[in-house]
C-alpha distance (Angstrom), angle and dihedral (degrees) to the residues before:
residue distance angle dihedral
X1 . . .
X2 3.79 . .
X3 3.82 90.5 .
X4 3.81 90.1 53.6
X5 3.80 90.9 50.6
X6 3.81 90.9 50.2
X7 3.81 91.3 50.3
X8 3.80 90.3 45.7
X9 3.81 90.9 56.1
X10 3.81 93.3 49.6
X11 3.80 100.9 38.0
X12 3.79 104.9 28.7
X13 3.82 126.6 -116.6
X14 3.80 113.5 -6.1
X15 3.81 123.6 -141.4
X16 3.80 128.5 -156.1
X17 3.80 120.8 -143.8
X18 3.80 93.8 -92.3
X19 3.80 90.7 54.1
X20 3.81 92.6 48.1
X21 3.81 89.6 51.7
X22 3.80 89.5 55.6
X23 3.81 87.9 61.1
X24 3.81 98.1 40.9
X25 3.82 115.6 56.1
X26 3.83 99.3 -137.0
X27 3.77 136.1 102.9
X28 3.79 122.3 -96.8
X29 3.83 89.4 -110.3
X30 3.81 91.8 54.6
X31 3.80 91.4 46.3
X32 3.80 92.1 52.1
X33 3.81 90.5 46.6
X34 3.82 88.4 52.9
X35 3.82 89.1 51.9
X36 3.82 92.3 51.4
X37 3.81 91.9 47.5
X38 3.79 94.3 45.4
X39 3.80 93.4 -116.0
X40 3.81 91.0 124.0
X41 3.83 122.2 35.4
X42 3.81 115.1 -96.3
X43 3.79 94.8 -125.2
X44 3.79 129.1 -144.7
X45 3.80 122.2 -55.4
X46 3.78 120.4 -131.8
X47 3.81 125.4 -171.2
X48 3.78 113.0 -76.9
X49 3.82 95.8 43.0
X50 3.79 91.8 -74.5
X51 3.80 118.4 152.8
X52 3.77 121.3 -159.7
X53 3.79 134.7 178.7
X54 3.77 128.1 -156.6
X55 3.76 115.0 -113.1
X56 3.80 89.6 -124.5
X57 3.80 95.1 54.6
X58 3.82 90.6 49.2
X59 3.81 92.0 48.9
X60 3.82 90.6 46.7
X61 3.82 90.5 51.1
X62 3.81 90.8 49.3
X63 3.82 90.6 51.1
X64 3.83 91.6 50.7
X65 3.79 99.1 41.5
X66 3.77 113.2 24.6
X67 3.79 101.9 48.0
């Protein structure tokens, strides 16, 4: 938890997969396929196999790809 708080301070708000999917209108399967193919950024790994994305990088990706 402390690592997540440190990342949050440096990178801005952090989003888990479920939160990213609320912003991007695709299924979980499509989202994971995009990750494997490099269509969507891989995110940042936290201990415990947790991936997070900064709110800003998700919003930037949406601006570039879903307009």
